[in-house]
C-alpha positions in Angstrom: -11.5 -4.0 19.3 -13.7 -7.3 18.0 -13.8 -5.6 14.3 -10.0 -5.0 14.7 -9.1 -8.5 15.3 -11.6 -10.0 12.8 -10.0 -7.3 10.4 -6.4 -9.3 11.3 -7.5 -12.5 11.1 -9.2 -12.1 7.4 -5.7 -10.1 6.6 -3.8 -13.2 7.6 -6.1 -15.1 6.1 -6.0 -13.8 2.5 -2.0 -13.6 2.6 -2.2 -17.4 3.6 -4.3 -17.8 0.7 -3.0 -15.9 -2.1 0.6 -17.4 -1.2 -0.5 -20.8 -1.6 -2.3 -20.1 -4.5 0.5 -18.6 -6.6 2.8 -21.4 -4.9 0.9 -24.1 -6.6 -0.4 -21.9 -9.8 3.3 -22.0 -10.6 3.0 -25.6 -10.4 -0.4 -25.7 -12.2 0.6 -24.1 -15.4 4.1 -26.3 -15.9 1.7 -29.4 -15.8 -0.9 -27.9 -17.8 1.6 -26.5 -20.1 3.7 -30.0 -20.3 0.3 -32.0 -21.7 -0.2 -29.1 -24.1 3.3 -29.5 -25.3 3.3 -33.4 -24.8 5.5 -33.4 -22.0 4.9 -34.3 -17.9 6.1 -31.4 -16.2 7.0 -31.3 -13.1 7.5 -34.4 -11.7 10.9 -34.7 -9.5 10.4 -33.2 -6.6 7.8 -34.8 -4.4 4.8 -36.7 -5.7 3.4 -35.5 -9.2 6.1 -32.8 -8.3 3.8 -31.1 -5.9 6.6 -29.9 -3.7 8.7 -27.9 -7.0 6.5 -24.9 -6.0 8.1 -25.2 -2.4 11.8 -25.7 -3.5 11.5 -22.6 -6.0 10.4 -20.4 -3.3 13.6 -21.7 -1.0 15.7 -21.1 -4.0 14.4 -17.5 -4.2 15.0 -16.5 -1.2 18.5 -18.0 -1.1 19.3 -16.5 -4.7 21.7 -13.6 -4.6 19.7 -10.1 -5.6 21.9 -8.0 -7.8 21.7 -4.6 -7.8 23.3 -2.9 -11.3 26.0 -0.4 -10.2 24.2 2.1 -12.3 20.5 1.7 -10.7 18.9 4.2 -8.4 19.1 1.8 -5.9 16.2 3.3 -3.7 13.9 2.8 -6.3 15.4 -0.4 -7.4 14.0 -1.8 -3.9 11.1 0.0 -4.0 9.7 -1.2 -7.3 9.5 -5.3 -6.4 7.7 -4.0 -3.0 5.0 -1.8 -5.0 4.5 -4.6 -7.6 2.3 -7.3 -5.6 1.2 -4.2 -3.4 -1.9 -2.6 -5.5 -2.6 -6.3 -6.9 -2.7 -7.6 -3.1 -5.0 -4.5 -1.8 -7.8 -5.3 -4.9 -7.9 -9.2 -4.0 -8.7 -7.7 -0.1 -12.1 -6.7 -1.4 -12.6 -10.2 -3.3 -14.5 -12.6 -1.2 -12.9 -15.7 -0.7 -16.3 -17.5 0.3 -20.0 -16.2 -0.1 -21.2 -14.2 3.0 -23.3 -16.1 5.7 -26.1 -15.1 7.7 -25.4 -15.3 11.1 -27.7 -15.4 14.3 -27.9 -11.7 15.1 -29.0 -10.6 11.6 -25.7 -9.4 10.0 -23.8 -10.9 7.5 -20.5 -11.6 7.7 -18.4 -11.2 4.8 -15.3 -13.4 3.4 -13.4 -10.3 2.1 -11.2 -7.6 4.3 -12.6 -5.0 2.9 -16.2 -4.8 2.2 -18.5 -1.6 0.9 -20.8 -0.5 -1.4 -18.0 0.7 -3.9 -16.2 -2.4 -3.9 -16.0 -2.8 -7.9 -14.7 0.8 -8.2 -12.2 0.2 -5.6 -10.8 -3.2 -6.9 -10.5 -0.8 -10.3 -8.6 2.0 -9.0 -6.4 -0.3 -7.4 -5.3 -2.2 -10.7 -4.8 0.8 -12.2 -2.1 2.0 -10.1 -0.8 -1.9 -10.9 1.5 -0.7 -13.0 3.4 2.0 -11.1 6.1 -1.2 -9.8 6.8 -1.9 -13.3 7.5 1.7 -14.4 9.6 2.2 -11.7 11.8 -1.1 -12.3 12.3 0.4 -15.8 13.6 3.8 -14.7 15.7 2.7 -11.6 17.2 -0.4 -14.0 20.5 1.4 -14.5 19.5 2.6 -18.1 19.3 -1.2 -19.1 17.3 -0.8 -22.5 15.1 -3.4 -22.2 13.8 -2.7 -18.8 12.9 1.0 -19.9 11.4 -0.5 -23.2 9.4 -3.1 -21.1 8.2 -0.3 -18.6 6.9 1.8 -21.5 4.7 -1.2 -22.7 3.2 -1.7 -19.4 2.3 1.6 -18.9 0.8 2.1 -22.3 -0.6 -1.4 -22.1 -2.3 -0.7 -18.6 -3.5 2.5 -19.1 -5.3 1.5 -22.5 -6.4 -1.5 -21.2 -7.9 -0.6 -17.9 -10.2 1.8 -19.8 -11.5 -1.3 -21.8 -11.4 -2.9 -18.6 -13.7 -0.4 -17.0 -16.2 0.2 -20.0 -17.2 -3.5 -20.2 -18.0 -3.6 -16.4 -20.1 -0.6 -17.0 -22.7 -2.1 -19.0 -23.3 -5.4 -15.9 -23.2 -2.2 -13.5 -26.1 -0.6 -15.5 -28.1 -3.0 -15.4 -27.8 -4.2 -11.6 -27.9 -0.7 -10.7 -24.7 -1.2 -7.9 -20.8 -1.0 -7.7 -21.5 -3.9 -4.7 -19.9 -7.7 -5.5 -22.7 -9.4 -4.0 -25.5 -7.4 -5.5 -23.9 -8.8 -8.8 -24.7 -12.3 -7.7 -28.0 -11.5 -6.1 -29.2 -9.9 -9.4 -27.9 -13.2 -11.3 -29.4 -15.2 -8.8 -33.1 -13.7 -9.6 -32.0 -13.2 -13.3 -29.7 -15.4 -15.9 -25.7 -14.7 -15.6 -24.9 -11.5 -17.2 -23.2 -13.3 -19.6 -25.9 -13.6 -21.6 -27.4 -10.5 -21.3 -23.8 -9.0 -22.1 -21.8 -11.4 -24.1 -20.1 -8.8 -25.8 -19.2 -6.8 -22.8 -17.9 -10.6 -21.6 -15.6 -10.9 -24.3 -14.2 -7.4 -24.0 -13.7 -8.3 -20.5 -11.9 -11.5 -21.1 -9.3 -9.5 -23.3 -9.0 -6.7 -21.3 -8.1 -9.3 -18.2 -5.7 -11.1 -20.1 -3.9 -7.6 -21.2 -4.4 -5.9 -18.0 -2.4 -9.2 -16.3 0.1 -9.1 -19.0 0.3 -12.5 -20.3 0.0 -14.5 -23.6 -1.0 -13.2 -26.2 -0.9 -9.8 -24.5 2.8 -10.2 -22.7 4.9 -7.6 -24.4 6.3 -6.0 -21.4 8.4 -9.1 -21.0 8.6 -10.5 -24.7 11.7 -12.6 -24.0 12.1 -12.9 -28.3 12.5 -9.2 -28.3 13.7 -7.7 -24.8 15.0 -10.5 -23.2 12.9 -10.2 -20.1 11.5 -6.7 -20.4 11.2 -4.7 -17.0 12.3 -8.0 -15.0 15.8 -8.2 -16.9 17.9 -6.3 -14.4 16.3 -8.3 -11.4 17.1 -11.1 -9.7 16.3 -13.5 -6.6 13.2 -12.6 -4.5 12.8 -8.9 -6.2 11.8 -10.9 -9.2 10.0 -13.8 -7.5 8.0 -10.2 -6.1 7.1 -9.2 -9.5 6.0 -12.6 -10.3 3.5 -13.2 -7.5 2.4 -9.5 -8.3 1.2 -10.9 -11.9 -0.5 -13.8 -10.6 -2.5 -12.4 -7.5 -3.4 -10.2 -10.5 -4.9 -13.5 -12.2 -6.6 -14.2 -9.3 -8.2 -10.7 -8.7 -9.6 -10.8 -12.7 -10.5 -14.3 -12.3 -12.9 -13.6 -9.6 -14.3 -10.5 -11.0 -15.2 -12.2 -14.2 -16.5 -15.1 -12.0 -18.7 -13.0 -9.8 -19.7 -10.0 -12.5 -20.5 -12.6 -15.8 -21.2 -16.3 -14.3 -22.9 -15.6 -11.2 -20.3 -16.1 -8.7 -21.5 -18.4 -6.0 -24.5 -19.1 -7.7 -25.4 -22.5 -9.5 -27.3 -26.1 -9.1 -28.0 -27.2 -5.7 -25.8 -30.5 -6.1 -22.6 -28.5 -5.4 -22.0 -25.9 -2.7 -21.9 -22.3 -3.3 -18.2 -21.8 -2.5 -17.5 -25.0 -4.7 -19.5 -23.3 -7.8 -17.7 -20.2 -7.1 -14.0 -21.7 -6.8 -14.4 -23.3 -9.9 -15.3 -20.6 -11.8 -12.1 -19.0 -11.0 -10.3 -22.0 -11.8 -11.9 -22.0 -15.3 -10.6 -18.6 -15.8 -7.1 -19.5 -14.6 -7.1 -22.5 -16.7 -8.2 -20.2 -19.7 -5.0 -18.0 -19.1 -2.5 -21.5 -19.1 -4.5 -22.6 -22.2 -3.7 -19.0 -24.4 -0.4 -18.9 -23.1 0.4 -22.7 -24.9 -1.7 -22.1 -27.9 -1.8 -18.2 -29.4 1.2 -16.7 -30.3 2.3 -13.2 -29.2 0.5 -9.8 -30.9 2.6 -7.3 -32.2 2.3 -3.6 -30.0 0.4 -1.7 -32.7 -1.9 -4.7 -33.1 -2.2 -4.4 -29.0 -3.6 -0.8 -29.3 -5.3 -1.0 -32.2 -7.6 -4.0 -30.7 -8.3 -1.5 -27.6 -8.6 1.9 -29.0 -10.2 1.1 -32.6 -12.1 -2.1 -31.8 -13.1 -2.6 -28.6 -13.2 1.0 -27.3 -16.0 2.1 -30.1 -17.9 -1.1 -30.0 -18.2 -0.8 -25.9 -19.5 2.3 -26.0 -21.8 1.7 -28.7 -22.4 -1.2 -26.5 -23.4 1.1 -23.4 -25.6 3.4 -25.4 -27.6 0.5 -26.3 -28.0 -1.1 -22.9 -28.9 2.3 -21.2 -31.6 2.9 -24.1 -32.8 -0.3 -23.5 -33.3 0.0 -19.8 -34.7 3.6 -20.3 -37.5 2.4 -22.7 -37.9 -1.2 -20.7 -36.8 -3.2 -23.7 -35.0 -6.4 -23.5 -31.5 -6.6 -23.6 -31.2 -9.6 -25.6 
């Protein structure tokens, strides 16, 4: 019974943390983009615009949700529900804080879901994250913009989830585990894995940006080509649900990069472990915003070329080299 109560409390804490994060990630992005473009950003609602996310949330709840006449109504309602569901399920395996040892000898984990296959579970949920967008394109009543945006999203997710998995395979070979805590333990005893696997790290960063459909890989919503892509026919709370799913995806891949490649909560003792962990996560979140403000959008053929013609063969070679080096006990670097 106590395990069930603890699980429910963890779930409620995760919902609260992600909700606050998504609200203020939008404020943070607009502030950073303002500085990049030599503007001030949000400043009207509350001090420094800090209440702007709350105002936007209230607005989303009260805006009319228009359903196109030719839309498949059950799917049109289901798509915005599925969009954040799978990223949220992936976030359930992400620890919010470092685990702690209890007096009875057990370990308390600050994640809703913890197992020896954390990484496999997260990749599976991330691979399913495109279903909401796919349904959005199918259900939008024949909108060409929505349908093309959904097609792009499915191809992009399939292509870059493969790259994401292959980039993680190199660290997995070195750590010999799929448990996220084991990755941190390994890096506490050795160097961070980014130093052993720099190419895998670069490939992972490219793939995580594409998985989140952010600039320069935001082809499914490309405003200059598709109005708003799969989002074109959605408004109000339904549209907000798609954005919620996207920002949760950014959190998941940022936390994953921090744990797998940058040592998670390991760092100099001048700061507590959880501070290092969240600083690394916010470093990647800042990277998303920085790329958004500085890089032009790639063409769709370029996006596919990067995945299948460049990253895939190089990652396969990297995996073969890592496996060979571990087999003959050679240094990786």
